[in-house]
C-alpha positions in Angstrom: 88.0 123.8 91.8 87.7 120.1 92.7 84.5 118.3 93.6 84.5 118.1 97.4 84.4 114.4 98.5 83.2 113.3 101.9 86.1 113.6 104.4 86.6 111.4 107.5 85.9 112.7 110.9 88.9 114.7 112.2 90.6 113.4 115.3 93.9 114.2 116.9 96.4 111.4 116.7 99.5 111.9 118.8 102.1 110.5 116.5 105.4 112.4 116.3 106.4 113.4 112.7 109.5 112.9 110.8 109.4 115.5 108.0 110.9 117.1 105.0 108.6 119.6 103.2 106.2 117.6 101.2 103.3 118.3 103.4 101.2 115.3 104.3 98.3 115.4 106.5 100.2 111.2 108.2 104.9 112.1 107.8 106.5 113.7 103.8 110.2 113.2 106.6 109.7 113.6 109.2 110.6 113.3 110.3 110.3 114.4 108.0 109.9 115.4 108.0 113.5 113.3 109.4 114.8 109.6 107.0 122.3 100.8 103.5 123.5 96.4 102.7 123.9 94.8 99.6 125.4 97.5 97.4 123.5 98.4 94.3 124.2 100.7 91.4 121.1 102.6 92.4 122.3 104.1 95.7 123.3 107.8 95.6 126.0 109.6 97.4 125.1 111.8 100.3 123.9 115.3 99.4 124.1 118.6 101.4 121.0 120.1 103.0 119.0 122.0 100.5 117.3 125.4 100.8 113.6 125.8 100.7 112.0 124.4 97.5 114.6 121.7 97.1 114.7 118.0 98.0 116.0 116.6 101.2 119.7 116.4 101.6 119.8 112.7 101.5 118.5 111.4 98.2 118.3 107.9 96.8 119.3 107.1 93.3 116.4 106.5 90.9 115.7 102.9 90.1 115.6 101.8 86.5 112.3 102.6 84.7 109.6 100.5 86.3 107.0 98.5 84.5 103.5 99.7 85.2 102.5 98.6 88.6 99.3 97.2 87.1 101.4 94.6 85.2 103.0 93.2 88.4 102.2 89.5 89.0 103.8 89.1 92.3 101.6 87.7 95.0 101.8 87.8 98.8 103.5 84.9 100.4 100.3 84.3 102.4 98.6 83.6 99.1 101.3 81.4 97.4 102.1 79.6 100.6 105.8 79.8 99.8 108.5 81.5 101.7 110.0 83.7 99.0 113.0 85.9 99.6 110.9 88.9 98.8 107.1 89.2 99.0 104.2 91.7 99.1 102.3 92.1 102.4 99.0 90.3 102.3 96.9 93.3 101.3 94.4 93.9 98.5 96.1 96.3 96.1 94.3 97.5 93.0 96.1 96.7 89.7 95.5 97.1 86.0 92.3 98.9 84.9 91.3 99.1 88.6 93.8 101.9 89.1 92.7 105.4 88.3 95.3 107.6 86.6 96.3 110.5 88.7 98.2 113.7 88.0 99.6 116.3 90.4 101.2 119.6 89.4 100.8 118.5 85.8 102.6 115.2 86.1 101.2 111.7 86.1 101.8 109.7 89.3 102.5 106.0 89.4 102.8 104.1 92.7 104.1 100.5 93.0 104.1 98.4 96.2 107.6 97.2 96.9 108.3 93.6 97.7 109.9 93.4 101.1 112.7 91.1 102.5 111.0 88.2 104.3 114.0 87.3 106.4 112.7 89.5 109.3 109.3 89.3 110.9 106.4 90.9 109.0 105.6 94.5 109.8 102.3 93.6 111.6 100.5 95.1 114.6 96.9 95.3 116.0 97.1 99.1 115.9 96.9 100.7 112.4 99.4 103.4 113.3 102.0 101.1 114.6 102.6 98.5 111.9 105.2 100.7 110.4 106.0 103.7 112.6 108.4 105.9 110.7 110.7 106.0 107.7 113.7 108.2 106.7 116.2 108.2 103.9 120.0 107.6 104.4 122.6 109.5 102.5 123.4 106.4 100.4 119.7 105.8 99.4 118.8 103.1 102.0 115.4 103.4 103.6 115.6 103.5 107.4 112.4 102.1 109.0 111.1 102.1 112.6 109.2 98.9 112.7 106.2 97.5 114.6 108.5 96.4 117.5 110.2 99.8 117.7 113.3 98.3 116.2 115.2 100.0 113.3 115.5 98.3 109.9 117.8 99.2 107.0 116.3 98.4 103.6 118.4 98.6 100.4 116.8 99.2 97.0 117.6 96.2 94.9 118.5 96.5 91.2 116.1 95.7 88.5 112.3 95.5 88.4 109.9 95.3 90.2 110.7 97.3 93.3 112.4 95.1 95.9 113.8 96.2 99.3 116.4 93.9 100.9 117.6 94.1 104.5 121.2 95.0 104.9 123.0 92.0 106.5 125.8 94.2 107.8 123.3 96.3 109.9 122.4 95.0 113.3 121.2 91.4 113.2 120.2 90.6 109.7 119.3 94.2 108.9 117.4 94.9 112.1 118.8 96.8 115.1 117.3 97.3 118.6 118.0 100.8 120.0 118.4 101.5 123.7 115.2 102.4 125.6 111.6 102.7 124.3 111.7 104.9 121.1 108.9 107.3 120.2 107.3 106.8 116.8 109.9 108.8 114.8 113.3 108.2 113.3 115.7 110.6 111.5 118.9 110.3 109.6 121.6 113.0 109.7 123.6 114.2 106.7 126.6 112.0 107.8 124.4 108.9 108.0 123.9 108.9 111.8 120.5 107.4 112.7 118.6 109.2 115.5 116.0 107.7 117.7 113.9 109.7 120.1 112.8 108.6 123.6 111.2 110.4 126.5 114.0 112.5 128.1 116.7 110.9 125.9 117.9 110.9 122.3 119.9 108.0 120.9 122.4 108.4 118.0 123.8 105.4 116.1 126.7 105.3 113.6 129.4 102.8 112.6 128.2 100.2 115.2 128.3 102.6 118.2 125.5 104.3 120.2 125.7 107.7 121.8 122.9 108.8 124.2 122.1 112.5 124.9 120.2 113.3 128.1 117.7 115.5 126.4 114.3 115.0 124.9 113.9 116.1 121.3 111.2 116.0 118.7 113.5 116.6 115.7 117.2 117.4 115.0 118.9 119.4 112.3 120.7 117.5 109.5 124.1 118.6 110.8 123.3 117.2 114.3 124.1 120.5 116.1 120.6 121.7 117.0 117.4 120.0 118.1 113.8 121.1 118.5 111.2 120.4 121.1 107.7 121.7 121.7 104.9 121.5 124.2 101.4 123.1 123.6 102.2 126.4 121.9 105.8 126.7 123.1 108.8 125.9 121.0 112.4 125.5 122.2 115.7 125.4 120.2 118.2 123.0 121.8 121.9 123.4 121.5 123.3 119.9 121.4 126.9 121.1 121.8 126.1 122.9 125.0 124.7 119.9 127.0 121.3 120.2 125.5 120.7 123.8 126.6 117.1 124.7 125.6 116.2 128.3 124.6 112.6 129.5 123.9 112.2 130.1 120.2 109.8 133.0 119.6 107.7 132.8 116.5 105.1 135.2 115.1 102.3 135.3 112.6 99.8 132.8 114.2 96.4 134.0 115.5 96.5 135.0 119.2 94.5 136.9 121.7 91.4 138.6 120.2 92.1 137.0 116.8 91.6 133.5 118.1 89.8 131.4 120.7 92.9 129.2 121.1 96.6 129.3 121.1 98.4 127.2 118.5 98.9 123.6 119.5 102.2 122.5 117.9 102.3 119.2 116.0 105.8 119.3 114.8 108.7 121.7 114.2 112.0 121.3 112.4 114.5 123.0 110.2 114.0 123.2 106.5 117.1 124.6 104.8 117.6 128.1 106.3 113.9 128.2 107.4 111.8 126.4 110.0 108.6 124.5 109.3 105.9 124.5 112.0 102.7 122.5 111.9 100.0 123.4 114.4 96.3 123.5 115.0 94.4 126.5 116.1 90.6 127.0 116.3 90.1 123.4 115.2 92.0 124.0 111.9 95.3 122.5 111.0 98.1 124.6 109.3 101.7 124.3 108.2 103.7 127.4 108.2 107.2 128.4 106.9 109.1 130.7 109.3 112.4 132.4 108.8 115.3 131.8 111.2 114.1 134.9 113.1 110.7 133.3 113.8 108.8 135.5 111.5 106.2 133.7 109.4 106.7 133.8 105.7 103.5 132.0 104.6 100.9 129.5 105.7 99.6 126.4 104.1 96.0 125.3 104.8 92.7 127.0 105.3 89.6 126.3 107.4 86.7 124.5 105.9 84.8 127.8 105.9 87.4 129.5 103.8 87.9 126.8 101.1 86.1 124.1 99.1 89.3 122.5 97.9 89.8 119.1 99.5 93.6 119.3 100.1 93.6 122.9 101.2 91.7 122.0 104.4 94.3 119.9 106.2 92.9 117.3 108.7 96.2 116.4 110.3 99.7 117.1 108.8 101.9 114.1 109.5 104.7 115.0 107.1 105.9 117.8 104.8 108.8 118.0 102.3 109.8 119.5 98.9 108.2 117.7 96.0 106.3 118.3 92.8 108.1 121.6 92.3 106.8 122.9 95.6 105.8 121.8 99.1 103.9 118.5 99.6 101.9 117.8 102.8 100.9 114.3 103.8 97.6 114.4 105.5 97.1 111.1 107.3 93.6 111.7 108.7 92.1 112.7 105.3 94.5 110.5 103.3 95.5 113.4 101.1 98.8 114.3 99.4 98.5 118.1 98.8 100.9 120.5 97.1 101.6 124.2 97.4 104.1 126.2 95.4 107.2 127.7 97.1 105.3 130.9 97.7 102.4 129.3 99.5 99.9 129.1 96.7 97.7 126.0 96.7 98.3 123.7 93.6 96.3 120.6 94.0 95.7 117.2 95.8 95.5 113.5 95.1 93.8 110.9 97.3 96.5 108.7 98.8 94.2 105.6 98.9 93.6 106.0 95.1 97.3 106.7 94.4 98.4 103.6 96.3 95.5 101.4 95.1 94.4 100.7 98.7 91.0 100.8 100.3 91.8 102.7 103.5 95.4 103.2 104.3 97.3 105.1 107.1 100.0 107.1 105.4 103.1 107.4 107.6 106.1 109.1 105.9 107.1 110.3 102.4 110.8 110.6 101.5 112.1 112.0 98.2 114.8 110.4 96.1 116.5 111.4 92.8 115.0 111.2 89.4 111.5 112.0 90.5 111.3 108.9 92.7 109.8 108.9 96.2 109.0 106.3 98.8 105.9 106.3 101.0 105.4 104.2 104.1 101.8 103.3 104.9 99.8 100.6 106.8 96.6 98.8 105.9 94.5 96.0 107.3 95.6 92.6 105.9 93.4 90.2 104.0 92.4 86.9 105.7 94.6 84.3 104.1 93.3 81.1 102.5 92.6 78.3 104.9 93.1 80.7 107.9 92.5 79.2 111.3 89.1 80.0 112.9 90.8 82.2 115.5 92.7 84.2 112.9 92.5 87.9 113.6 93.4 90.3 110.8 95.8 93.0 111.8 97.4 96.0 110.1 100.6 95.5 108.1 103.3 97.9 106.9 103.9 98.6 103.2 106.4 100.7 101.3 105.5 102.2 97.9 107.7 103.6 95.2 106.1 106.6 93.6 107.2 108.2 90.3 106.2 111.7 89.1 106.8 113.8 92.2 109.8 115.6 90.7 
């Protein structure tokens, strides 16, 4: 049993999730859940959607073994004063002996901040949750990012060390593409590489230089692009995209109702996960993530109320993302900055503090995507440092970061 640390006040943040099934109370893919370009030898071929307990269909190839993040000497451009091709955001990141060694599910975790291509504007916004809004993984291993301006970026993992992410010059304008309309804070990538952006009452799909707009509002979409999901309050609907977005109520069971509970479930996100469906919701002021069969029957639940557990990660503050990792299911808890793991039968395994893992003071975890070889990438934001010789009217804002994490296989 872990020593219970003080947890931040819980508040409801209305940020759509892109998930897989590494459950994070921020989002493992959202979009997960549901998540290409100078070509590198590190990009993997597209995979097929996996069943529960396996990684996302789209997996990136593992980079070459990285040097310990503590040994990295790269400095933010704001510190060096130079305009380098790649640079770290101007954020205080613990290195060397400052970093605490962490293990999860019996494996040591090592997180390294990736240097980002500086040819596009910095991921920077006054609101902590909007510096980097969402991240998904393309079939070829590229990272698809919804940035601070609600534009879509395509980052390609560069060969060698340290971790560097270059913008794909063949994508949009210099690796950045504006979608039609005003996108919600979620992005997904289908198994065929189609990028999907969600807007109120519309869904936009992009592939091979062409947009397709569907006149329906979705919260997530299946990897094959045939079915979407939407929810409001406790209601969930399955949407047939081949039948002009015909929505059908999706009945699910196993959640407290009536005499068992004061409240009805308030759905946070819903999406397919292999042959099953993952549903995150809050009820009676407690947050849960549940795995349901295709028939809507609940198989098991992740999470417990604070009255029923003393384990930090088991009491979820707010599940942003969920995906397969660490041999089970990982949940990204944005409000409590936890990365918690359950096994594939719903038994709680353990938790690591995301701030400690990333070497940050107080981050906002956004999404976690799984790649091959035990490599994962996490998007997060953090308040920037005040640069040297900053003007008197300088106002520090939040900046987006992407970390490469090893050990989540």
